[in-house]
Structures are given as structure tokens and as C-alpha cells.
Biopython code that builds the backbone (N, CA, C, O; Angstrom):
import numpy as np
from Bio.PDB.StructureBuilder import StructureBuilder

atoms = [
    (1, "MET", "N", (89.966, 115.977, 128.336)),
    (1, "MET", "CA", (90.744, 115.958, 127.214)),
    (1, "MET", "C", (89.994, 116.447, 125.839)),
    (1, "MET", "O", (88.840, 116.187, 125.498)),
    (2, "ASN", "N", (90.888, 117.158, 125.209)),
    (2, "ASN", "CA", (90.301, 117.093, 123.922)),
    (2, "ASN", "C", (91.072, 116.705, 122.790)),
    (2, "ASN", "O", (92.136, 117.286, 122.575)),
    (3, "VAL", "N", (90.582, 115.590, 121.869)),
    (3, "VAL", "CA", (91.024, 114.921, 120.819)),
    (3, "VAL", "C", (90.236, 115.409, 119.768)),
    (3, "VAL", "O", (89.007, 115.477, 119.747)),
    (4, "ARG", "N", (91.201, 115.815, 118.707)),
    (4, "ARG", "CA", (90.277, 116.319, 117.424)),
    (4, "ARG", "C", (89.769, 114.904, 116.883)),
    (4, "ARG", "O", (90.288, 113.792, 116.983)),
    (5, "GLU", "N", (88.460, 115.360, 116.214)),
    (5, "GLU", "CA", (87.578, 114.181, 115.725)),
    (5, "GLU", "C", (88.471, 113.792, 114.343)),
    (5, "GLU", "O", (88.836, 114.668, 113.559)),
    (6, "GLY", "N", (88.779, 112.332, 114.148)),
    (6, "GLY", "CA", (89.161, 111.722, 113.009)),
    (6, "GLY", "C", (91.105, 111.268, 113.930)),
    (6, "GLY", "O", (91.845, 110.534, 113.275)),
    (7, "THR", "N", (91.536, 111.712, 115.111)),
    (7, "THR", "CA", (92.639, 111.066, 115.682)),
    (7, "THR", "C", (92.717, 110.225, 115.906)),
    (7, "THR", "O", (93.734, 109.672, 115.487)),
    (8, "ILE", "N", (91.806, 109.439, 116.690)),
    (8, "ILE", "CA", (91.749, 108.089, 117.274)),
    (8, "ILE", "C", (91.644, 106.914, 115.694)),
    (8, "ILE", "O", (92.336, 105.896, 115.661)),
    (9, "PRO", "N", (90.557, 107.342, 114.346)),
    (9, "PRO", "CA", (90.659, 106.076, 113.785)),
    (9, "PRO", "C", (92.366, 106.218, 112.935)),
    (9, "PRO", "O", (92.907, 105.207, 112.486)),
    (10, "THR", "N", (92.803, 107.142, 112.868)),
    (10, "THR", "CA", (94.149, 107.507, 112.111)),
    (10, "THR", "C", (95.095, 106.799, 112.610)),
    (10, "THR", "O", (95.948, 106.168, 111.985)),
    (11, "ALA", "N", (94.949, 106.899, 113.872)),
    (11, "ALA", "CA", (96.264, 106.262, 114.974)),
    (11, "ALA", "C", (95.471, 105.013, 114.867)),
    (11, "ALA", "O", (96.023, 104.575, 113.858)),
    (12, "LEU", "N", (94.729, 104.265, 115.117)),
    (12, "LEU", "CA", (94.204, 103.212, 114.997)),
    (12, "LEU", "C", (94.808, 102.490, 113.559)),
    (12, "LEU", "O", (95.665, 101.629, 113.761)),
    (13, "GLY", "N", (94.482, 102.729, 112.270)),
    (13, "GLY", "CA", (94.677, 102.887, 111.213)),
    (13, "GLY", "C", (96.213, 102.605, 110.977)),
    (13, "GLY", "O", (96.568, 101.616, 110.336)),
    (14, "THR", "N", (97.129, 103.520, 111.523)),
    (14, "THR", "CA", (98.517, 103.217, 111.273)),
    (14, "THR", "C", (98.826, 101.967, 111.787)),
    (14, "THR", "O", (99.381, 101.129, 111.077)),
    (15, "VAL", "N", (98.410, 101.657, 113.406)),
    (15, "VAL", "CA", (99.117, 100.710, 113.913)),
    (15, "VAL", "C", (98.420, 99.067, 112.904)),
    (15, "VAL", "O", (99.079, 98.105, 112.510)),
    (16, "VAL", "N", (97.275, 99.264, 112.797)),
    (16, "VAL", "CA", (96.600, 97.820, 111.921)),
    (16, "VAL", "C", (97.488, 97.536, 110.848)),
    (16, "VAL", "O", (97.946, 96.426, 110.576)),
    (17, "THR", "N", (97.758, 98.870, 110.111)),
    (17, "THR", "CA", (98.402, 98.886, 108.761)),
    (17, "THR", "C", (99.701, 98.070, 109.066)),
    (17, "THR", "O", (99.951, 97.095, 108.358)),
    (18, "GLY", "N", (100.836, 98.545, 110.443)),
    (18, "GLY", "CA", (101.880, 98.187, 110.273)),
    (18, "GLY", "C", (102.180, 96.809, 110.649)),
    (18, "GLY", "O", (103.137, 96.119, 110.300)),
    (19, "VAL", "N", (100.650, 96.361, 111.853)),
    (19, "VAL", "CA", (100.529, 94.840, 111.993)),
    (19, "VAL", "C", (100.195, 94.111, 110.850)),
    (19, "VAL", "O", (100.326, 92.890, 110.940)),
    (20, "GLY", "N", (99.824, 94.542, 109.875)),
    (20, "GLY", "CA", (99.160, 93.581, 108.587)),
    (20, "GLY", "C", (100.737, 93.466, 107.531)),
    (20, "GLY", "O", (101.128, 92.482, 106.903)),
    (21, "ALA", "N", (101.408, 94.879, 107.641)),
    (21, "ALA", "CA", (102.508, 94.718, 107.070)),
    (21, "ALA", "C", (103.938, 93.856, 107.649)),
    (21, "ALA", "O", (104.963, 93.626, 107.006)),
    (22, "THR", "N", (103.673, 93.535, 108.857)),
    (22, "THR", "CA", (104.375, 92.405, 109.441)),
    (22, "THR", "C", (104.004, 91.351, 108.865)),
    (22, "THR", "O", (104.789, 90.497, 108.451)),
    (23, "LEU", "N", (103.009, 91.304, 108.792)),
    (23, "LEU", "CA", (102.392, 89.619, 108.695)),
    (23, "LEU", "C", (102.585, 89.436, 107.440)),
    (23, "LEU", "O", (103.101, 88.408, 106.999)),
    (24, "VAL", "N", (102.122, 90.594, 106.583)),
    (24, "VAL", "CA", (102.810, 90.476, 104.722)),
    (24, "VAL", "C", (104.153, 89.748, 104.760)),
    (24, "VAL", "O", (104.411, 88.632, 104.309)),
    (25, "ALA", "N", (105.016, 90.675, 105.437)),
    (25, "ALA", "CA", (106.657, 90.530, 105.658)),
    (25, "ALA", "C", (106.952, 88.776, 106.165)),
    (25, "ALA", "O", (107.864, 88.119, 105.663)),
    (26, "LYS", "N", (106.172, 88.315, 107.038)),
    (26, "LYS", "CA", (106.758, 87.162, 107.546)),
    (26, "LYS", "C", (105.786, 86.141, 106.683)),
    (26, "LYS", "O", (106.109, 84.967, 106.865)),
    (27, "ARG", "N", (104.768, 86.304, 105.864)),
    (27, "ARG", "CA", (104.430, 85.398, 104.897)),
    (27, "ARG", "C", (103.143, 84.460, 105.632)),
    (27, "ARG", "O", (102.881, 83.324, 105.237)),
    (28, "VAL", "N", (102.498, 85.048, 106.611)),
    (28, "VAL", "CA", (101.640, 84.507, 107.443)),
    (28, "VAL", "C", (100.184, 84.857, 107.272)),
    (28, "VAL", "O", (99.502, 85.759, 107.759)),
    (29, "ALA", "N", (99.851, 83.665, 106.254)),
    (29, "ALA", "CA", (98.139, 84.089, 106.151)),
    (29, "ALA", "C", (98.257, 85.092, 105.055)),
    (29, "ALA", "O", (97.724, 86.104, 105.511)),
    (30, "PRO", "N", (98.699, 85.352, 103.781)),
    (30, "PRO", "CA", (98.479, 86.240, 103.172)),
    (30, "PRO", "C", (97.899, 86.465, 102.594)),
    (30, "PRO", "O", (98.262, 87.343, 101.812)),
    (31, "MET", "N", (96.412, 85.877, 102.420)),
    (31, "MET", "CA", (95.176, 86.686, 102.268)),
    (31, "MET", "C", (94.578, 87.502, 103.122)),
    (31, "MET", "O", (93.793, 88.419, 102.884)),
    (32, "VAL", "N", (95.115, 87.004, 104.429)),
    (32, "VAL", "CA", (94.404, 87.965, 105.942)),
    (32, "VAL", "C", (95.219, 89.180, 105.983)),
    (32, "VAL", "O", (94.683, 90.268, 106.196)),
    (33, "ALA", "N", (96.613, 89.056, 105.772)),
    (33, "ALA", "CA", (97.428, 89.778, 106.004)),
    (33, "ALA", "C", (97.110, 91.160, 105.003)),
    (33, "ALA", "O", (96.897, 92.280, 105.466)),
    (34, "ALA", "N", (97.125, 90.875, 103.749)),
    (34, "ALA", "CA", (96.157, 91.973, 102.751)),
    (34, "ALA", "C", (95.294, 92.723, 103.243)),
    (34, "ALA", "O", (95.384, 93.936, 103.433)),
    (35, "GLY", "N", (93.911, 91.613, 103.598)),
    (35, "GLY", "CA", (93.185, 92.372, 104.159)),
    (35, "GLY", "C", (93.243, 93.566, 105.586)),
    (35, "GLY", "O", (92.721, 94.668, 105.753)),
    (36, "VAL", "N", (94.095, 92.752, 106.394)),
    (36, "VAL", "CA", (94.631, 93.549, 107.487)),
    (36, "VAL", "C", (95.135, 94.996, 106.808)),
    (36, "VAL", "O", (94.668, 96.082, 107.150)),
    (37, "VAL", "N", (95.700, 94.901, 106.251)),
    (37, "VAL", "CA", (96.401, 96.348, 105.782)),
    (37, "VAL", "C", (95.456, 97.108, 104.919)),
    (37, "VAL", "O", (95.487, 98.333, 104.801)),
    (38, "GLY", "N", (94.631, 96.333, 104.335)),
    (38, "GLY", "CA", (93.235, 97.255, 103.473)),
    (38, "GLY", "C", (92.729, 97.738, 104.348)),
    (38, "GLY", "O", (92.542, 98.949, 104.237)),
    (39, "PHE", "N", (92.266, 97.064, 105.619)),
    (39, "PHE", "CA", (91.114, 97.565, 106.880)),
    (39, "PHE", "C", (92.365, 98.920, 107.644)),
    (39, "PHE", "O", (91.840, 99.924, 108.126)),
    (40, "GLY", "N", (93.212, 98.856, 107.660)),
    (40, "GLY", "CA", (94.041, 99.512, 108.476)),
    (40, "GLY", "C", (94.215, 100.795, 107.578)),
    (40, "GLY", "O", (93.857, 101.859, 108.081)),
    (41, "ALA", "N", (94.700, 100.802, 106.373)),
    (41, "ALA", "CA", (94.657, 101.814, 105.051)),
    (41, "ALA", "C", (93.438, 102.560, 105.168)),
    (41, "ALA", "O", (93.617, 103.775, 105.082)),
    (42, "ALA", "N", (92.071, 102.136, 105.365)),
    (42, "ALA", "CA", (91.006, 102.546, 104.705)),
    (42, "ALA", "C", (90.597, 103.487, 106.129)),
    (42, "ALA", "O", (89.929, 104.516, 106.022)),
    (43, "HIS", "N", (91.084, 102.989, 107.424)),
    (43, "HIS", "CA", (90.967, 103.869, 108.366)),
    (43, "HIS", "C", (91.942, 104.952, 108.751)),
    (43, "HIS", "O", (91.954, 105.681, 109.742)),
    (44, "ILE", "N", (92.799, 104.871, 107.664)),
    (44, "ILE", "CA", (94.078, 106.283, 107.710)),
    (44, "ILE", "C", (93.420, 107.007, 107.093)),
    (44, "ILE", "O", (93.191, 108.094, 107.625)),
    (45, "VAL", "N", (92.931, 106.787, 105.955)),
    (45, "VAL", "CA", (92.144, 107.423, 104.722)),
    (45, "VAL", "C", (90.776, 108.258, 105.496)),
    (45, "VAL", "O", (90.470, 109.402, 105.160)),
    (46, "LEU", "N", (90.108, 107.569, 106.457)),
    (46, "LEU", "CA", (88.568, 108.067, 106.680)),
    (46, "LEU", "C", (89.088, 109.082, 107.968)),
    (46, "LEU", "O", (88.771, 110.271, 107.938)),
    (47, "GLY", "N", (89.835, 108.580, 109.002)),
    (47, "GLY", "CA", (90.691, 109.427, 109.630)),
    (47, "GLY", "C", (90.907, 111.174, 109.141)),
    (47, "GLY", "O", (90.591, 112.293, 109.544)),
    (48, "ALA", "N", (91.604, 110.573, 108.095)),
    (48, "ALA", "CA", (92.207, 111.881, 107.719)),
    (48, "ALA", "C", (91.279, 112.824, 106.907)),
    (48, "ALA", "O", (91.558, 113.990, 106.629)),
    (49, "ILE", "N", (90.224, 112.221, 106.588)),
    (49, "ILE", "CA", (89.261, 112.846, 106.003)),
    (49, "ILE", "C", (88.138, 113.520, 107.061)),
    (49, "ILE", "O", (87.377, 114.451, 106.797)),
    (50, "ASP", "N", (88.242, 112.831, 108.259)),
    (50, "ASP", "CA", (87.587, 113.449, 109.659)),
    (50, "ASP", "C", (88.701, 114.534, 109.470)),
    (50, "ASP", "O", (88.243, 115.632, 109.156)),
    (51, "LEU", "N", (89.749, 114.483, 109.564)),
    (51, "LEU", "CA", (90.608, 115.425, 110.397)),
    (51, "LEU", "C", (90.589, 116.974, 109.623)),
    (51, "LEU", "O", (90.463, 118.134, 110.017)),
    (52, "VAL", "N", (90.760, 116.395, 108.482)),
    (52, "VAL", "CA", (90.593, 117.716, 107.559)),
    (52, "VAL", "C", (89.158, 118.408, 107.372)),
    (52, "VAL", "O", (89.074, 119.579, 107.001)),
    (53, "HIS", "N", (88.152, 117.702, 107.619)),
    (53, "HIS", "CA", (87.065, 118.388, 107.416)),
    (53, "HIS", "C", (86.075, 119.374, 108.545)),
    (53, "HIS", "O", (85.158, 120.181, 108.396)),
    (54, "HIS", "N", (86.960, 118.704, 109.932)),
    (54, "HIS", "CA", (86.751, 119.504, 111.060)),
    (54, "HIS", "C", (87.619, 120.103, 111.202)),
    (54, "HIS", "O", (87.715, 120.088, 112.429)),
    (55, "THR", "N", (88.655, 120.859, 110.734)),
    (55, "THR", "CA", (89.330, 121.990, 110.799)),
    (55, "THR", "C", (88.427, 123.385, 110.953)),
    (55, "THR", "O", (87.438, 123.596, 110.251)),
    (56, "LYS", "N", (88.893, 124.270, 111.934)),
    (56, "LYS", "CA", (88.468, 125.194, 111.880)),
    (56, "LYS", "C", (88.351, 126.604, 110.349)),
    (56, "LYS", "O", (87.560, 127.523, 110.136)),
    (57, "HIS", "N", (89.469, 126.131, 109.677)),
    (57, "HIS", "CA", (88.934, 126.756, 108.409)),
    (57, "HIS", "C", (87.794, 126.230, 107.756)),
    (57, "HIS", "O", (87.133, 126.943, 107.001)),
    (58, "TRP", "N", (87.461, 124.878, 108.007)),
    (58, "TRP", "CA", (86.103, 124.601, 107.146)),
    (58, "TRP", "C", (84.879, 125.056, 107.667)),
    (58, "TRP", "O", (83.750, 124.853, 107.220)),
    (59, "ARG", "N", (85.249, 125.742, 108.739)),
    (59, "ARG", "CA", (83.859, 125.350, 109.364)),
    (59, "ARG", "C", (82.862, 126.888, 109.311)),
    (59, "ARG", "O", (81.709, 126.891, 109.740)),
]
sb = StructureBuilder()
sb.init_structure("model")
sb.init_model(0)
sb.init_chain("A")
sb.init_seg("    ")
for serial, (resi, resn, name, xyz) in enumerate(atoms, 1):
    if name == "N":
        sb.init_residue(resn, " ", resi, " ")
    sb.init_atom(name, np.array(xyz, "f"), 0.0, 1.0, " ", f" {name:<3s}", serial, name[0])
structure = sb.get_structure()
């Protein structure tokens, strides 16, 4: 199985951001929920950078 570098962090970040957004909407531990959203968003950004950086165009 060949998975492009950056796909897994981007997908994980999307899931974590969704969980954090759900926690924010339900007002469960707002500071923790905001941290979870930020953690997920960081993974999305870093994964997207990897996806763009490791395309054939850049090699």
C-alpha cells in the first residue's frame, strides 16, 4: 500500500478538529476543547505542507 506522505497527519487532524469542534459546541471543558481544535488544525496544516512538498512537481 502506497500512502502519500502527509495524508495520515491531514486525515488525523481533520478527525481531531471535528472532535474538538463537537466539544466546543457542547460546551464541554472549553479550554480543553479549544486546545483539541488547535492541535487538530496544526496537524492539518503540517500534513498539507507535506502533501504539497512531496509532489512530483517539487522533486
